[in-house]
C-alpha positions as CSV (number, residue, x, y, z in Angstrom):
1,M,-18.5,15.7,7.1
2,I,-16.4,18.6,5.7
3,P,-18.6,21.7,5.4
4,E,-19.5,23.0,1.9
5,A,-18.6,26.5,2.8
6,A,-15.4,28.1,1.7
7,P,-12.4,27.2,3.9
8,L,-11.3,29.6,6.6
9,A,-8.8,32.2,5.3
10,D,-5.2,31.1,5.5
11,A,-3.9,34.4,7.0
12,A,-1.6,35.2,9.9
13,P,-3.7,34.6,13.0
14,L,-3.5,38.1,14.3
15,A,-4.5,39.6,11.0
16,E,-8.0,38.3,11.4
17,D,-10.5,39.0,14.3
18,F,-13.0,36.1,14.4
19,H,-15.2,37.5,17.1
20,T,-16.8,40.9,17.3
21,H,-20.1,42.5,18.3
22,T,-21.9,45.6,17.1
23,A,-25.0,47.5,18.3
24,F,-27.1,45.0,16.4
25,S,-26.8,42.8,19.5
26,D,-25.0,43.8,22.7
27,G,-22.1,45.7,21.2
28,R,-21.7,49.4,22.1
29,D,-20.6,50.7,18.7
30,S,-22.0,50.6,15.3
31,L,-21.1,48.2,12.5
32,D,-19.4,51.1,10.6
33,A,-17.3,52.0,13.7
34,M,-16.2,48.4,14.1
35,V,-15.2,48.2,10.4
36,R,-13.2,51.4,10.7
37,A,-11.5,50.1,13.8
38,A,-10.5,46.9,12.0
39,A,-9.1,48.8,9.1
40,G,-7.2,51.1,11.5
41,A,-5.8,48.0,13.3
42,G,-4.4,46.7,10.0
43,L,-6.6,43.6,10.0
44,R,-7.1,41.6,6.8
45,T,-10.4,40.1,7.9
46,L,-13.1,41.1,10.3
47,Y,-15.7,38.5,11.4
48,V,-18.9,40.3,12.7
49,T,-20.6,37.7,15.0
50,D,-23.5,39.3,16.7
51,H,-25.6,37.2,19.1
52,V,-28.7,35.5,17.7
53,R,-31.3,33.2,19.1
54,R,-34.0,31.1,17.4
55,D,-36.5,34.0,17.6
56,T,-34.2,36.8,16.4
57,R,-36.1,38.9,13.9
58,W,-33.5,41.4,12.7
59,L,-31.3,39.0,10.8
60,P,-32.3,40.2,7.3
61,E,-31.5,43.8,8.2
62,Y,-28.2,42.7,9.8
63,T,-27.0,40.5,6.9
64,R,-27.8,43.3,4.4
65,A,-25.9,45.9,6.5
66,V,-22.9,43.6,6.8
67,R,-22.9,42.9,3.1
68,E,-23.0,46.7,2.3
69,A,-20.3,47.4,4.8
70,A,-18.1,44.7,3.3
71,R,-18.5,46.2,-0.2
72,R,-17.3,49.6,1.2
73,A,-14.5,48.2,3.3
74,A,-12.4,46.6,0.6
75,P,-9.6,45.6,0.7
76,L,-10.6,44.7,4.3
77,R,-12.6,41.4,4.2
78,V,-15.8,41.6,6.3
79,V,-17.5,38.3,7.0
80,C,-21.1,38.1,8.1
81,G,-21.4,35.8,11.1
82,V,-23.4,35.1,14.1
83,E,-22.6,33.8,17.6
84,V,-25.0,31.1,19.0
85,K,-25.1,29.1,22.2
86,I,-25.1,25.3,22.4
87,L,-28.4,24.1,23.9
88,D,-27.8,20.5,25.0
89,T,-25.7,17.4,24.7
90,A,-27.3,16.6,21.3
91,G,-25.6,19.7,20.0
92,R,-28.7,21.7,19.2
93,L,-27.9,25.3,18.5
94,D,-30.1,28.3,19.2
95,L,-30.1,29.4,15.6
96,P,-32.8,31.2,13.6
97,P,-34.3,28.8,11.0
98,D,-33.4,31.1,8.0
99,L,-29.7,31.9,7.8
100,T,-29.7,33.5,4.4
101,G,-26.7,35.8,4.2
102,V,-24.9,34.3,7.1
103,R,-21.5,32.9,6.2
104,H,-20.0,32.0,9.6
105,V,-21.1,30.6,12.9
106,A,-19.3,31.1,16.2
107,V,-20.4,28.3,18.5
108,A,-20.4,29.3,22.2
109,D,-20.8,27.8,25.6
110,H,-22.9,30.7,27.1
111,R,-24.7,28.2,29.3
112,F,-23.9,24.7,30.4
113,P,-25.3,22.2,27.9
114,L,-26.9,19.3,29.7
115,P,-29.1,16.5,28.3
116,G,-32.3,18.3,29.3
117,G,-31.2,21.7,27.9
118,P,-29.0,24.7,28.8
119,A,-28.4,25.4,32.5
120,A,-27.1,28.6,34.0
121,P,-23.6,28.1,35.5
122,G,-24.9,28.8,38.9
123,E,-27.4,26.0,38.6
124,V,-24.6,23.6,37.6
125,R,-22.6,24.8,40.6
126,D,-25.6,24.0,42.9
127,L,-26.0,20.6,41.3
128,L,-22.4,19.8,41.9
129,A,-22.5,21.0,45.5
130,A,-25.6,18.9,46.1
131,G,-24.0,15.8,44.6
132,E,-26.7,15.6,42.0
133,L,-24.1,16.0,39.2
134,G,-20.5,14.8,39.3
135,P,-17.6,16.8,37.9
136,E,-16.8,14.1,35.4
137,Q,-20.4,13.9,34.3
138,A,-20.4,17.7,33.8
139,L,-17.2,17.6,31.8
140,D,-18.4,14.7,29.7
141,A,-21.7,16.6,29.0
142,L,-19.8,19.7,27.8
143,T,-17.5,17.6,25.6
144,E,-20.4,15.6,24.1
145,A,-22.3,18.8,23.5
146,T,-19.3,20.6,21.9
147,V,-18.6,17.6,19.6
148,A,-22.2,17.4,18.5
149,A,-22.6,21.2,18.1
150,V,-19.8,21.6,15.5
151,H,-21.5,19.0,13.4
152,S,-24.8,20.8,13.7
153,V,-23.7,24.0,12.0
154,P,-25.2,24.3,8.5
155,A,-22.9,23.2,5.7
156,S,-23.3,26.6,4.1
157,C,-21.3,28.2,6.9
158,T,-17.7,28.1,8.2
159,R,-17.5,27.8,11.9
160,H,-15.3,28.1,15.0
161,L,-15.6,27.5,18.7
162,A,-15.8,30.8,20.6
163,H,-14.3,31.1,24.1
164,L,-14.2,27.3,24.5
165,F,-14.4,26.3,28.2
166,S,-15.4,29.8,29.4
167,V,-18.4,28.3,31.2
168,L,-16.3,26.0,33.4
169,P,-14.9,28.4,36.0
170,K,-18.3,30.0,36.2
171,A,-19.7,26.6,37.2
172,G,-16.9,25.9,39.7
173,L,-15.0,23.6,37.4
174,S,-11.4,23.7,36.2
175,E,-10.3,23.6,32.6
176,D,-7.3,21.6,33.7
177,A,-9.7,18.7,34.6
178,V,-10.9,18.4,31.0
179,G,-8.0,16.1,30.3
180,P,-6.3,14.8,27.1
181,E,-9.0,12.3,26.1
182,R,-11.8,14.9,26.0
183,L,-9.5,17.4,24.2
184,A,-8.7,14.7,21.7
185,R,-12.5,14.1,21.1
186,I,-13.1,17.8,20.5
187,A,-10.0,18.1,18.3
188,A,-11.2,15.2,16.1
189,A,-14.6,16.8,15.7
190,C,-13.0,20.1,14.7
191,R,-10.8,18.4,12.1
192,E,-13.8,16.5,10.7
193,T,-15.9,19.6,10.3
194,G,-13.2,22.2,9.5
195,T,-13.9,24.0,12.8
196,A,-11.3,26.4,14.2
197,V,-10.8,27.1,17.9
198,E,-10.5,30.7,19.0
199,A,-8.0,32.1,21.5
200,N,-10.4,34.5,23.2
201,E,-8.9,37.8,24.2
202,K,-11.7,38.9,26.5
203,W,-12.0,35.8,28.6
204,R,-8.5,34.5,28.0
205,C,-9.5,31.0,27.2
206,P,-8.9,28.2,26.4
207,G,-5.8,28.2,28.4
208,P,-2.3,27.9,26.8
209,A,-2.0,24.1,27.6
210,A,-5.4,23.3,26.0
211,L,-4.6,25.4,22.9
212,A,-1.2,23.8,22.6
213,A,-2.8,20.3,22.8
214,L,-5.5,21.3,20.2
215,R,-2.7,22.6,17.9
216,R,-0.8,19.3,18.3
217,H,-4.0,17.5,17.2
218,G,-4.1,19.5,14.0
219,V,-6.8,22.0,15.0
220,H,-6.7,25.4,13.2
221,L,-6.3,28.2,15.9
222,V,-7.6,31.7,15.4
223,A,-7.8,34.9,17.4
224,G,-11.0,36.5,18.6
225,S,-11.2,39.7,20.5
226,D,-14.8,39.3,21.6
227,A,-14.9,43.1,21.1
228,H,-18.0,44.9,22.2
229,T,-16.4,48.3,21.5
230,A,-14.4,49.6,18.5
231,E,-11.2,50.1,20.5
232,A,-11.1,46.3,21.4
233,V,-11.1,45.2,17.7
234,G,-7.8,43.4,16.9
235,A,-6.3,44.5,20.2
236,W,-4.2,41.5,21.1
237,S,-2.4,40.6,24.3
238,Y,-3.4,37.2,25.4
239,A,-4.1,35.9,21.9
240,A,-0.8,37.2,20.6
241,S,1.0,35.3,23.4
242,V,-0.7,32.0,23.3
243,L,-0.8,31.7,19.5
244,A,2.9,32.3,19.5
245,G,3.3,29.4,22.1
246,G,3.5,31.6,25.2
247,D,1.7,31.4,28.5
248,G,-0.7,34.3,27.9
249,A,0.6,36.5,30.6
250,A,0.6,40.2,30.0
251,P,3.6,42.3,31.1
252,G,3.4,42.7,34.9
253,D,0.8,40.0,35.2
254,P,2.1,36.6,36.2
255,T,-1.0,34.7,35.1
256,G,-2.6,36.8,32.4
257,R,-5.9,35.1,33.1
258,P,-8.4,37.1,35.1
259,A,-11.3,35.4,36.9
260,P,-14.3,35.3,34.6
C-alpha cells in the first residue's frame, strides 16, 4: 500500500540529508547546531532522525523542538523523523505508540532481526559458527524482516531504509551474498511503500553494486550522513560517489569502505 504521507521531496540527492542525530539521542551537538550546519552546507532539506524505542518518553518535547526549529530555519526544510530498529522477521518496529508530530521514519538494522526477536551481531556470529544458523537462513531472515518492516511504518509517515546491510559484516556475513533475488524482493517492497534507500556516509553501505541494483529496480536513492556532529551534516564523499554511479572510493583509498 502506498503511504498516505506526502511523497519524498524530489530534490538533487546531495541537497538533502536524510539521517542525522542531535543531543536528544546520541548526537553530540544540539538541534540548533545541526540546523545551522545544514544551512551552512547549502542543503535544501534536513531530516532529523534521533533514535527512539518503544519506551521513549521525550518524543513530545523533541517533536515540538523540531517544529520550532523548522519554522526558524526557512527556507531550509527541516523534517521531524525518528530512527528505529527492526525487531524480528515479522517486521515489528521498536516505535513508541504515539508518533504525533513525527513525519518520517528511518528503518534500521541495528540488530539482526530473527523470528524470535533481535539478536546482537555477535550472537548471530556464534550461531553461524556453531552451525545452529546457516548463512542462507540468516540472509533470508534479514530480507524477510526488511520487507515486512517497510510495510509496518505508519501510513502518516514517509520512510527510508537507513544503512541497509550494515549488520551483515558485524555478524560475519558478506553483503555480496545477498544476491539478486533478495535485492529484488527488497526493491519491490520499497516501490510498493514509497520507501527510499539511503547511501550511508558513515558506514558506507549499501555497497555500490547493491545500490546500482536497487536503482535499476526503480528504488529512490537518497543520501544520509548519519551525522552525530554538526560538521558531518551534508559532508559527502561515499554518498557523492555511489549516487553518481561510482565505486565509493575516496581519493587515496582504493576501497572507500572501512570495516564497520
